[in-house]
C-alpha positions, 0 to 999 in steps of 0.5 A: 775533705770532710767538709766537701763530702758533707756538702756533697751528701747534703746536695744529694739528699736535697736532690732526692728530697725534691724528687719526692711527690708534692703531696708527701712534702705537704703532709710532712709540712702539716705534721710539723717536720721541716725539710731542714730537720729531715736533712739533719736526720738523714745526715745523722743517720748516714754519719752513724752508718759511716761510723759503724763502717769505720769501726768495722774496718778498724776491727778488721785491721787490728785482727789482720795485724794481730794475725800477721805479727803473731810469730807463734802461729805465723812461721813465715813471719818468724823466719823472715824476722830471723833472716832479716837480722842475720842478713843485716849482720852479714851485710855490715860485716861484709862492708867492714871487711871491704873497707878495711881491705881498701884501707890496707892499700893506702900509702902511708902518711907523708909518703911521696907517692900520696895523691896530694904529693904527685905531679898534678898539684905541681903542674897547676902551680908551676904551669897554670899561668903559662897554660891558662893565662889566669892569675887566679890558679883556682879559676884556671884549674876549674875552667881550663884543666877541669872545665869538663867537670865544671860544665857537668856541675852547671848542667846539674844546676839546670837539670835540678831546677827543671826537675823542681819546676816539673814537680811544682809547676802549675797548670796554665790551662785553668778555668776562670774560677781556678785563675781567680783562686790562684790570683788570691793565693798569689796575693798572699805571697806578694809583700806589703808596701814596706817603705823602709824595705823598698827604699833600702832595696833600691839602694842595695840591689844596684850595688849588689849587682855591680859587685856580683858583676865585678866578682865574675869579671875578675874571677881570673885575676882575683878570688871569685868567679862565676859561682861566687859572682852568680850567687851574689847576683842571685841574692840581689834578685831574691832581695828585690823579689821580697821587697817588690813582689813577683809582678815587678820582677816579672817585668824583666825576669820570667820563666822564659828569661830563665830558660833562654839565659840558662840554655844559651849559657850552657850551649856556649860553654859546651861549644867553646870547650868542645872546640878547646878539647878537640884542639888540645887532644890533637895537640893543635893550637886553639887560636884563642889568645891568652892575652896579657896576664893581669889584664881584664881581657885575658886568659882565653876562654876563661872570662866568657866561661865565668860569665856563663857560669855566673848567669846559670848560678844567678838564675838557678838561685832565684828560680829555686827561691821562686819555685819553693815560695810560690810554685812558679815564676 
């Protein structure tokens, strides 16, 4: 900022100098005083004036602070300090009392009425396979019994990414100079041609993607699911980006791709579970077969919901990395 300000002042002084009569400039040249020397003297004079103004502001600020924090001669500030301490102690005491009262209502350790010993956990374990068709009890719980909560978590990821995108977005309506400056800045983030890294990435990324797809598709049969499989695929996208850069990955994954994939996945999730919630609340048959337990095509809506969650998580992981690295996709 200081450099820009100096250049601006220099340009203004040159413009003022050019406005002066030609006779004045000839007289100054005969006298041996060059224009550059005059500009230096002008800048020095302005710098001295600026330093005096800054020093005056500094002294005024110090006087203001001394007057504000002078407890002896400022009773309002002294009263505020005492009130602040008393109010802080009272708030802490009130919070401690509230917490102690709430703790007194908790059931004793090991009691059969504890939340961990109620019928909900038994319901998940005993009837989970029959109700959901999922061999993995955890997947059946989060995508069937608690599917609305999982839908909220997926929306949180999407909203968080949109918020970061709004805060870090680059204005696309830029001039030619701004576009060139942005291109030079982006080239800084592009990886160099590292043959070792790129060769290893060509081998690992397909394996990572296949493994992530396997974890998503088998989430209702074995440990895994949409969250863990999506995280694996997102890590593969990040590895590919670090090896080949934004130009190559933008051939198949752009900001528009992220928006449509996330929006489509969340919309399908919402519509599918809204239907299932409606039929369940009215004790109606959903008409969606659970299939044979242990088969890949089973567990009703859990398999497609796992795919939706995996897509949202993978896109969100890559989006956050791209946004914080470059400020955009």
